[in-house]
N, C-alpha and C positions, 0 to 999 in steps of 0.2 A: 786966343788973344794975341799971340805972336805971329799970326799969319800961317800957322802950321795946322795941318789936318791930321787927325789920328791921335795916337798916344793913349795913355792909360791914367788920365788925371783923376784925382779924387773929387769929391763934391765941393762946390763953392759954398759960401755962407747961404746964398739963396737956395742952393741945392739941398743943404741940410734942412732948411725950413720946409721946402717942398716935400722932402722925405718924411719929416715929422708929420705933416698934414696927410700925406699918403698913408702912413702907418695908422693914423687915427681913422681914416676912411676905410682902410682894409679891415680893421678890427670892428668898427661900428656898423658898417654897411655890408661889406662883402662877407665878413665872418659871422654875421648874426642874421637870424631869420625871425621875423615877427609872426607869431601865431595869435589869432584872436579867438578867445573863448566865446562860443556862440551863445551860451546861456548868460554870461555876465557882461560880455562885450569887452572884457579886460584883455589888453594886449600883453603878451609875454615874449620876451626876447630869449632865444635859445641859440647856442653856438652852432654855426654851420661850417663844415669843412670846405676848404677851397684849395686851389693849386696856385703856386707862385713859382714861376720860372725866371731865372735871371741869366744874363750873358756872363761871360768871364771877366768883363771889365770891372775895374776897381770901383767906379762910381755906382754901378748897378748893385754890387755886393754891399756897398755902404748904404744904399737906399733900402735894400731888403733887410738889412740888419736891424732896422728900427721897427719892423713889423713883428708883433707879438707872436711867439712861437709855441703856443700851447698845443697846436695841432699840426706842427710841421715835422716832417721826417727829412733827414739829410742822407743822401747817398751819393756815391761816386759813379759817374757814367763815363766810360772810356770812349771818347770820340777821337782818340789820338792825341789829345791835349791833357789827359788826366784831369779833367775838369770836375769840380765839385758843383753839383746842382742841388738847389734847395726846393723842396716841394711840400705844400700843405697836403694833408690827407685827401683822398678822393672825394668827390662831391657828386651825389646822385642828381640826375637831371629830371 
């Protein structure tokens, strides 16, 4: 906004709204699998593990913070920055 590139700004109001909607999408679409019972035709939603990687920027951490963490493990990866990475459990393909 000030003609500067870079920095480590947090989310704007619009960014918070996007993060909220992204968290809903991650939970309801990415984090769920729909199985159909062949006999009854009934659909059942079951949790599906997935991975989430973020950068070290404040706004990416703020975005990821809204995603439900039932299946997330956190670990530190030393890339010279002592960065904390957040990851959902592994997902079979």
